[in-house]
C-alpha positions as CSV (number, residue, x, y, z in Angstrom):
1,M,8.2,21.1,-12.1
2,S,9.3,20.3,-15.7
3,A,7.6,17.4,-17.5
4,R,10.5,15.0,-17.0
5,L,8.1,12.0,-17.1
6,E,5.6,13.2,-19.6
7,G,3.6,10.3,-21.1
8,R,4.9,7.7,-18.7
9,V,3.3,5.5,-16.1
10,A,4.8,4.8,-12.7
11,L,3.9,2.3,-10.0
12,V,4.6,3.1,-6.3
13,T,4.0,0.8,-3.4
14,G,3.4,2.1,0.1
15,A,1.9,5.1,-1.6
16,A,-0.9,6.0,0.9
17,R,1.3,8.4,2.9
18,G,5.0,9.3,3.7
19,Q,7.7,8.7,1.1
20,G,5.4,6.8,-1.2
21,R,2.9,9.6,-1.4
22,S,5.6,12.1,-1.9
23,H,7.0,10.1,-4.9
24,A,3.6,9.5,-6.5
25,V,2.7,13.2,-6.4
26,A,6.1,14.3,-7.7
27,F,5.7,11.8,-10.6
28,A,2.3,13.3,-11.4
29,A,3.7,16.8,-11.3
30,A,6.4,15.6,-13.7
31,G,3.8,14.3,-16.2
32,A,3.3,10.7,-15.3
33,D,0.1,8.7,-14.6
34,V,0.5,6.7,-11.4
35,V,-0.6,3.3,-10.0
36,V,-0.6,3.8,-6.2
37,V,-0.5,0.6,-4.0
38,D,-1.0,0.2,-0.3
39,V,-2.3,-2.5,2.0
40,C,-4.6,0.0,3.8
41,R,-5.2,-2.2,6.8
42,Q,-3.5,-3.0,10.0
43,I,-0.9,-5.8,10.1
44,E,-1.4,-7.2,13.5
45,T,2.2,-7.2,14.5
46,V,2.8,-3.6,13.6
47,T,2.8,-1.4,16.7
48,Y,1.7,1.9,15.1
49,P,-1.3,2.9,13.1
50,M,-0.9,1.9,9.4
51,A,-2.3,3.8,6.5
52,T,-6.0,3.7,5.7
53,P,-8.2,3.7,2.6
54,E,-8.8,7.4,3.2
55,D,-5.0,8.0,3.1
56,L,-4.8,6.3,-0.2
57,A,-7.7,8.3,-1.5
58,E,-5.9,11.4,-0.5
59,T,-2.9,10.4,-2.5
60,V,-5.2,9.8,-5.5
61,R,-6.6,13.3,-5.1
62,L,-3.2,14.9,-4.9
63,V,-2.1,13.0,-8.1
64,E,-5.3,14.1,-9.9
65,Q,-4.7,17.7,-9.0
66,H,-1.9,17.6,-11.5
67,D,-4.4,16.4,-14.2
68,R,-2.8,12.9,-14.3
69,R,-4.6,9.6,-13.9
70,A,-4.3,7.5,-10.8
71,V,-5.2,3.9,-10.2
72,A,-5.4,2.9,-6.6
73,L,-4.8,-0.7,-5.5
74,Q,-5.4,-2.0,-2.0
75,I,-3.0,-5.0,-1.9
76,D,-0.7,-6.6,0.6
77,V,2.7,-6.8,-1.2
78,R,3.3,-10.1,0.5
79,E,0.5,-11.6,-1.7
80,A,2.4,-12.2,-5.0
81,A,-0.5,-13.6,-7.1
82,A,-2.9,-10.9,-6.1
83,L,-0.3,-8.2,-6.8
84,E,0.5,-9.7,-10.2
85,A,-3.2,-9.7,-11.2
86,E,-3.9,-6.2,-10.0
87,V,-0.8,-4.7,-11.5
88,A,-1.6,-6.3,-14.9
89,G,-5.1,-4.8,-14.7
90,A,-3.8,-1.4,-13.9
91,V,-1.2,-1.5,-16.7
92,G,-4.0,-2.5,-19.0
93,E,-6.0,0.5,-17.9
94,L,-3.2,3.0,-18.2
95,G,-1.5,1.5,-21.3
96,R,2.1,0.9,-20.2
97,L,4.6,0.8,-17.3
98,D,7.9,2.7,-17.2
99,V,8.8,3.2,-13.5
100,V,8.5,1.0,-10.5
101,V,9.2,2.2,-6.9
102,A,9.2,-0.7,-4.5
103,N,8.7,1.4,-1.4
104,A,6.3,-0.4,0.9
105,G,7.8,-1.1,4.3
106,I,7.0,-1.6,8.0
107,A,9.2,-1.2,11.1
108,P,7.6,-2.5,14.3
109,V,10.1,-2.3,17.2
110,G,9.9,-3.4,20.8
111,R,11.2,-6.2,23.0
112,D,7.8,-7.8,23.8
113,L,6.5,-8.4,20.2
114,P,5.4,-11.9,19.1
115,P,7.7,-14.1,17.0
116,K,5.5,-13.5,13.9
117,T,6.8,-9.9,13.9
118,Y,10.0,-11.2,12.3
119,T,8.3,-13.0,9.4
120,D,5.8,-10.2,8.8
121,T,8.5,-7.6,8.7
122,L,10.8,-9.6,6.5
123,G,7.9,-10.5,4.3
124,V,7.1,-6.8,3.6
125,V,10.6,-5.2,3.5
126,F,12.2,-7.9,1.3
127,G,9.6,-10.2,0.1
128,G,7.3,-7.3,-0.9
129,V,10.1,-5.8,-3.0
130,V,10.7,-9.1,-4.8
131,N,6.9,-9.5,-5.4
132,T,6.5,-6.0,-6.7
133,I,9.4,-6.3,-9.1
134,G,8.1,-9.7,-10.2
135,A,4.6,-8.3,-10.9
136,A,6.0,-5.3,-12.8
137,L,8.7,-6.9,-15.0
138,P,6.4,-8.4,-17.6
139,H,5.1,-4.9,-18.3
140,L,8.2,-2.7,-18.1
141,T,9.0,-0.9,-21.3
142,D,12.5,-0.5,-22.9
143,G,14.3,2.2,-20.8
144,G,12.3,1.3,-17.7
145,S,13.5,2.1,-14.2
146,I,13.2,0.1,-11.0
147,I,13.8,1.9,-7.7
148,V,14.0,0.1,-4.4
149,T,13.6,1.9,-1.1
150,G,16.2,0.5,1.3
151,S,17.6,2.0,4.5
152,T,21.0,3.0,6.0
153,A,20.3,0.0,8.1
154,G,21.0,-2.0,5.0
155,L,24.3,-0.3,4.3
156,R,25.9,-0.5,7.8
157,A,28.4,-3.1,8.5
158,S,26.8,-5.9,10.6
159,S,27.5,-5.7,14.3
160,G,25.6,-8.8,15.2
161,S,21.9,-9.3,16.0
162,G,19.8,-6.2,16.4
163,V,17.3,-8.1,18.5
164,S,18.5,-6.8,21.9
165,A,18.0,-3.2,20.9
166,L,14.9,-3.2,18.7
167,G,13.4,-6.6,19.1
168,M,12.6,-9.1,16.3
169,G,10.9,-6.4,14.1
170,G,14.1,-4.3,14.2
171,S,16.3,-7.3,13.5
172,A,14.1,-8.4,10.5
173,Y,14.0,-4.9,9.2
174,A,17.8,-4.8,9.1
175,V,18.1,-8.2,7.6
176,G,15.6,-7.4,4.9
177,K,17.2,-4.0,4.0
178,K,20.7,-5.6,3.8
179,A,19.3,-8.2,1.4
180,L,18.1,-5.4,-0.9
181,V,21.7,-4.2,-1.6
182,P,22.9,-7.3,-3.6
183,L,19.4,-7.6,-5.1
184,V,19.8,-4.2,-6.7
185,R,23.2,-5.0,-8.1
186,D,22.2,-8.5,-9.3
187,L,19.1,-7.3,-11.0
188,A,20.8,-4.3,-12.6
189,Y,23.4,-6.7,-14.1
190,E,20.8,-9.1,-15.4
191,L,18.3,-6.5,-16.7
192,G,20.9,-4.1,-18.2
193,P,20.8,-5.7,-21.7
194,H,17.0,-5.2,-21.7
195,R,17.6,-1.5,-21.1
196,I,16.0,-1.6,-17.6
197,R,17.8,0.1,-14.8
198,V,17.7,-0.9,-11.1
199,N,18.8,1.3,-8.2
200,G,18.4,1.5,-4.5
201,V,17.8,4.6,-2.4
202,H,18.7,4.3,1.3
203,P,17.3,7.0,3.6
204,S,18.4,7.6,7.2
205,N,15.7,8.6,9.7
206,C,12.9,10.1,7.6
207,N,10.1,12.3,8.8
208,T,7.3,9.7,8.5
209,T,5.2,7.5,10.8
210,L,7.8,4.8,10.7
211,L,10.0,7.1,12.7
212,H,7.4,9.0,14.7
213,N,5.7,6.4,16.8
214,D,5.8,5.4,20.4
215,G,7.8,2.2,19.8
216,M,10.6,4.1,18.0
217,Y,10.6,6.8,20.7
218,R,11.2,4.1,23.3
219,A,14.0,2.6,21.2
220,F,15.8,6.0,21.1
221,R,15.1,6.8,24.7
222,P,15.3,3.5,26.7
223,D,16.1,5.6,29.8
224,L,12.5,6.8,29.9
225,A,9.3,4.8,30.5
226,E,7.1,6.8,28.2
227,P,9.2,9.1,26.0
228,T,7.5,11.7,23.9
229,R,8.4,12.9,20.4
230,E,10.3,15.8,22.0
231,D,12.2,13.4,24.2
232,A,13.3,11.3,21.3
233,E,14.1,14.2,19.0
234,V,16.9,15.2,21.3
235,T,18.8,12.1,20.3
236,F,18.0,12.0,16.6
237,P,20.8,14.3,15.4
238,R,23.4,12.0,17.0
239,M,23.0,9.7,14.1
240,H,24.1,12.3,11.5
241,R,27.2,14.2,10.6
242,L,25.0,17.1,9.3
243,P,23.2,18.7,12.3
244,V,19.7,17.5,11.5
245,G,17.5,14.9,13.2
246,Y,15.9,13.4,10.1
247,V,15.5,13.9,6.4
248,E,12.2,14.7,4.7
249,P,10.2,12.6,2.2
250,A,10.9,15.3,-0.4
251,D,14.7,14.7,0.0
252,I,14.2,11.1,-1.0
253,T,11.8,12.0,-3.8
254,A,14.4,14.2,-5.4
255,V,16.8,11.3,-5.8
256,V,13.9,8.9,-6.9
257,L,12.8,11.4,-9.5
258,L,16.3,11.6,-10.9
259,L,16.6,7.8,-11.1
260,A,13.1,7.6,-12.7
261,S,13.8,10.1,-15.4
262,D,16.1,10.3,-18.4
263,D,18.4,12.5,-16.3
264,G,19.5,9.2,-14.7
265,R,19.5,7.2,-17.9
266,Y,23.0,5.8,-17.2
267,I,22.7,5.3,-13.5
268,T,22.1,1.6,-12.6
269,G,23.2,-0.9,-10.0
270,Q,23.8,1.9,-7.4
271,N,22.8,1.9,-3.8
272,I,22.5,5.6,-2.9
273,A,22.4,6.8,0.7
274,V,20.3,10.0,1.5
275,D,21.6,10.0,5.1
276,A,22.8,13.4,6.3
277,G,26.2,11.8,6.8
278,A,25.0,9.0,9.0
279,L,27.2,6.4,7.3
280,L,30.4,8.5,7.6
281,S,31.0,7.0,11.0
282,T,31.4,3.6,9.3
283,V,34.1,4.5,6.9
């Protein structure tokens, strides 16, 4: 990979695995040092195993394989003050900050989850993005790039509450992702004169733990008591116009890398779907 980010520093939340790890490693391959952030503990209302300290350490190892520096921070993005302090320390260590990817997210689904599931989910998928941007803004350099991980759930026309299908976690996920769309446009407008770009990337189903877990399989196959991955994967392609069940983290990373680099220097205020045609049914 060419050195599209040589000499720059990127911050990626939700970096212990999945899309976040993919972004962090690609940034390192493109020449950037990386601050990698993840909570690395279980949030009690999340129904699948969350990333571990060992997962985050593996991301650090993969970044360092490209002879780039990595600073790992184990922080809950809902904790604004801690995030601000730790990001400031990491920027002090690495010397600057050029790219921010607010990627951390959770997606607990199910009809029998406690009410706190709603606030936990919204707190991560929307509040965590706001907190990440707030922690990063004082340090961003001229020409900086902020990239927000959204979802096609945020770009679909509202059809009422999602509670009946996916429970409170699914509903809060959709609400939070929808709120990111105007956030991207508003911040892009306000930060443009400071030469800071803001964009959103909105994946469809992506081949990560947020898709591949028992709760999500039950959501896709409510006709089965204990559906397997194979049972659920039969239904995944129905969401897409292209004949695939899900996109890969690398597919999202390709767009994120464009937006982070000078190749995307005039792209701002955009909400870009990487969705295999999932949204075509809404036009």
